N, C-alpha and C positions, 0 to 999 in steps of 0.2 A: 504494500500500500504506500503510495506517495503522498507526502504532505506538500500542499501548495503554499508558497510564501510570496506575498506581494512584493514587487520590486518597483522602486521609483522609475518612471519612464526615462529620466535623465541618466539612470544607471545602465540602461540597455540601449538607448538610441542617442546618437550624436546629433541628429536633426529631428525635431519634433514632427511627427506625422499629423495629419488632420485628425481630430478626434473621431474615433470609430473606424478610421481607414488606415491600414498599415501603409507605410511609405512605399512608393513604387520600387525602391531599391531593396526592400526587405524580401528575403527569400522564404516564402511560406511553403512549408512542406506538407501541409494538410491539416484537416480538423482532427482533433484528438478526442478520446472518449471522456476525458476529464471535463468538468463543467466549472464555470466561474463560481467561486464561493459567494460572490456578492450579488450577481444578477442571474446566475444559473445559465448563462449563455454558453455556447460551444467555444472551446478554446482552440486556437490555432498554434501550431508549432512554427516559430519564426527562427530561422537559422542565422547564424552570424554571417553577415555579408555586407560589405561596403559601410553603410551608416549604422549598422547594428553592431554594438560592442560585445554582446553575448547572446547566445541562444536563449530563448525564453518562450513561454506560452502567452498568447495575447488574446484578450477578449475584445471582439469587435463591437459588442453592445455598449460596454461601459469604459472601453479604452484603458483597461488595467493590464499590467504585465506581471507574470508570475514565474518563479523558479519552482521546480519539482524536486523535493528532497527525499532521499531514502531515509529509513529509520535512524541510521547512524549519522545523519546530517550531510552526507555527500550529495552533491547536485547530480540529478539524473541527466541533466542537460549539458553540463560543463564538459568540454572535451578533455580536460585534465583529470576529472573525477575527484579533484581536491575539495575538501570541506570549504564552505564559504567563509570569507574573512569576517 
């Protein structure tokens, strides 16, 4: 079971996208089974690409960003697998 932790948009994106719309430079890999804990909208996996500083889950309804953590605190989305700082 993964724990979703909200991330500030400034922590994941160098350039702010239009609310509810991922930036055209974001590489969306698809809709995930996880739902937004705030509005219950579908979450999309956004991969690190150009203006995206880290991979994350994005809710298009409420424009929130999330990391998915394993029980031991490691990010399921980070390429290094290291615990968040």
